N, C-alpha and C positions, 0 to 999 in steps of 0.2 A: 871349509869342508869341501872335498871334491866329490861330486856326484855325476852320474852319466847325464842326467837331465835336471834342469832347475826345479826348485819348489815354486809353485804358483800360489800367491797369496791373493785370494779373491775377496775384495773389500768394497765398502760403500761409504762409510762415515768419514767425513773429512779430518777427524782428529784421532779417533780411537786406535787407528793402525800405527801411529807413529812410534810408540815405545817398542813394539815388536820389530818394526823396520830398523830402528836404531840399534837394537841388539843384534839382529842378523847382519847389519852392516859392520858392526864392531867385530864380529866373528869372521867376516869375509865369506859368508854363506852365499852360494849361488841361488838367487831367487828372482822372481819377477813379480812386481806389483801389478795386479790385474784389476783395474777399476771397473766396477759393475755398471757404472752409469751409462756408458755408451758401448758396452761390450757386445760383440757378435761372434758367432762361431759357424764354421762350415760343417753342416751335419752330414755331408756326403763324403768328406775326405778325412774323417778321423781327427778333426780339429780338437785339440786338448791333450792328445797323446804326447805332445812335446814336453809335458811336465812329468817328472818322476813322482810328484805328490802335489795335490792341491789342497790348501787349507781354506775352507769356506768361512768367511767372516761377514757374510751378508747380514744386514740388520733388518728385523721386522718393522722397525720404526722408520724405515726409509721413506714411507709415504708422507711423513712430516716434513721432509726435505724435498718434496716434489718428485720422488722416485718410487712411487707405489708400484709402477709397472715393473720395476726391477725385481720385486718380490716374486711375482708369478713367473717371470722370465727365469729366475734362478732355479726354480723347481725343474724346469726343462733342461737347463744347462747341467745341473748335477746329475740328472738321469742320463744325459748324453755321456758325461764323463765316466759314470759307473758302467754303462754299457760297453765302453771302450776298454774297461778293465783298469782305469786310472785309479790309483789309491787316493781316496778323498777323506780328509779328516773333517768330521761333522758333515757328512754327506746327505743324501736325499732323505733318508729316514729321520735323521736328526733335525733337518731343516723343516720337514713336514710337522714334526712335533713342536718345534720352535714357533711356527707360524699358525698354530691352532690351539687356543685355550681349550676348545672342546675336546680335541684329541688328548690333551694333557690330562684332563679329568678322567677320560676313559682309561688311560694308562694307569693312573693312580688307583682307579677302581679295580682294574685287573690285578694289581699287586696287593689289594686289600689294605691300602693305606688311607688315612683320613684326609679329607679335604672339605672346604666349606660347601654346604649344600647349594646346588646350582641347577638351573634349567637353561637349555640352549634354544635360542629363537633366531628366526631369520626375517622377521618383520617387526617394526617398532610397535604396531598395534597389539602384538602378542605379549608385550612386556608386563602389563598389569595382571593378566591371567597367570602368567608364568610365576609371578611373585607370590601368588596365593599359597599359603602354607609355609612360606619362608619367614624367618625372623627378620624384622626390620631393625636397623637400616639394611638396605640392600644396595648393591652396586650393579649398574649395567656396564659390562666390560666387553670391549671389542674383541672379537675372536683373534684378529691379527693386531697385536698391540706393540709393546716395546717402550721402554722408558716411561711407563705409566700412562701412555697415550690411550685415549678412548675409554677412560674409566670415570663414571659419574656416580656419586652417592645420592641416594634418596632416603630420607629419614622416615617418611610415612607413605602409606599406599596412595593417599590423595596427591602427594607431591609427584609421584611417578605418573599417576593418571593425568595430572595437569600437564606435565612435560610432554606426554604422548599427544594429547589434544592440541598442544601448541606447536607440535612438530619439532621439539627440541631433543628428541631421542634419536641418535644416530648410531649405526651398527658397525661402521668401519668399512675397510676396503672390500671385504667379501660379503658385506651385508649379513653378517652372522655375529651373534653376541651371546654372552652369558648374562643371565639374571641370577645374581649370587649373593648369599648372605655376607654382610660386612662383619668381619671379626674384630672386636675390640682387642687390640694386641696388648698383652700384659707388659707393663713397663714402657709402653709406647715404642716397642722395638720389634723388628723382624730380624730373623737370622738368615744369612745367605751362606750356603756351603758350596765351595768350589771343588771341582774335580779336574784331574788331568790324567789322561789315559784310563778313564773310568774310575780312578781311585781318588780318595780324599786328598785334597791339597791344602786347604785352609778354610776357615770360617770367620765371618764378621757379624757383629750386631750392628744394625743401622737404626738410629733413633730419629723419629720424625715428629714434627709438630702436628701431623695429621692433615695439613693443608695441601699436600701434594702426594700423588701416587708415584712420582718419579723417584725411584730408589736406586738408580744406576750407581754402582760402586765408584765408577770413574769420576762421577760428578760431586762426590761428597767433599765438603770443604773443611771440616773440622773433626778433630779427635774428641773423645768425650771429656778430655781434660782442657778443652778450649784451644788447643794448638791448631793454627791454620796449616793445612796440608799443602804440599807442593803438588800442583795439578797440571803437569806438562801436557796432558792429552785432553784436558777438559774444556768444555765450552766457556766462553768468557763470562756467562751469567751464573756459573756454578756457585759462587758465594751467596747467591740469593735464595738457595733452596732450603737453608736452615737444617740440613742434615748433619748428624754427628755419627761417628763410627768408632768401634773398638774391636779388638780381636775377640773371637768367641772360641769356646772349646766344647763342641757338642759331645754328647755321650755316645758310646759305641753303637747303641741301637739306632740312633739318628744317622750316624755315619753309614751304617749298613743299609738303612733305608735309602739314603741318597745314592749310594753306589748301585743298588738294585734298580732304582729309577733310571739312572743314566745308562746302564747296560741295556735295559729294556727299550730305551729310546734310541740306542746306538749313538749317544752323545759322548764323545771322547773328552771334550773340553767344554765346560759350562758350569752352571750353577743352579741349585735348587733353593727356593726360598720357603721358609715356614714361619709360623708365629704360634704363640701360646694364647689361647682364648682366655681373657681375663675373667670370664664368668665361671668357667669350670675347670680350667687348667688343661684342656685338651690341646694337643699339638696338631696343627693343620698344615699340610703342604699345599701351596697354592700357586706356585709358578715354577716352570721348568724352562731354563734358558740354555740355548746352544751357542749364543754369542756371549763369550765371557769377557767382560770388561773389568779387568782386575782393579782392586781398590787403589785409589790414588795414594801416592807416597807409601807404597806397601812396606818398604823396609822399616819405616817408623811404626806402622800399624801392626804388622804381622811378623816382622823380624827378618824378612827376606824378600828378594825380588822375584815374583812369579814369572815375569817375562823371561828371565834366564832359564827357568825350568821348562817353560814352554818352548823356547828355542832348542834346548836339549832334546826335548821330545820330538820336535819336527825334524831335527838332524837325524835322530835315531831312526825314525819312521821312513825318512827319505832314502836311507841306505838299503 
């Protein structure tokens, strides 16, 4: 594809970018891989306007890889690009939502959509009081998370109180966290709905043993029929997470809900996760993601390669 200026792919994770880069290379697309780790820009001379389009793939879990500073830096960089008039896919508004569980709940509330009851705190000592009136178990969930990071379950009020007294409750990069009801997921599964261009792309059910909160689609190693999936972009320890995946087919109301969420958050490419409460059958939306890591071995699981459709979208938007 010939464009006047290249596409900038702003990324951080050492593995998740590779399928997209491979697809763009295959097509001969003019793009530049922009590594966030040591990135800098000239705020006085319009640095960033050399790109016809920038695709933001910064991960909120970067702090697990020693790059927590890149999260806050990225907020400034995206604001800089948008002020210059650069077309940014998953720009500042999307990344602000991605990096704040508290903002996600406020957005869901504004849309009158159901989510697990939660309180927002910014000091560990506040956690026991915040949990009063909530159904236990509860989780303390870091405001800036990603890949299940910063989530700890407490089955009883005294367990949470003891953890606070012993200094074991941490709130994450921005010292903000949710104290939120833990929802027992019906069938042991959550459903993740992916969008592209704000519209439904596909959905998957992810089955977990409950031992981990990391439900990253790219890290899942098995289909529900026991077939091991090809994971070209996954960490080497992915087979240890005991996750299983299958294609899902949400009803039209759920798809409409997800598309409303993504438009409200200005997330063009991403996923929304929900579960069904096994106690009463209520559907709860609980996570909004602007970093879309498509399911591993997608052709086997969902019947097509979403990276091809993502590349189509980027090419179209870059024109």
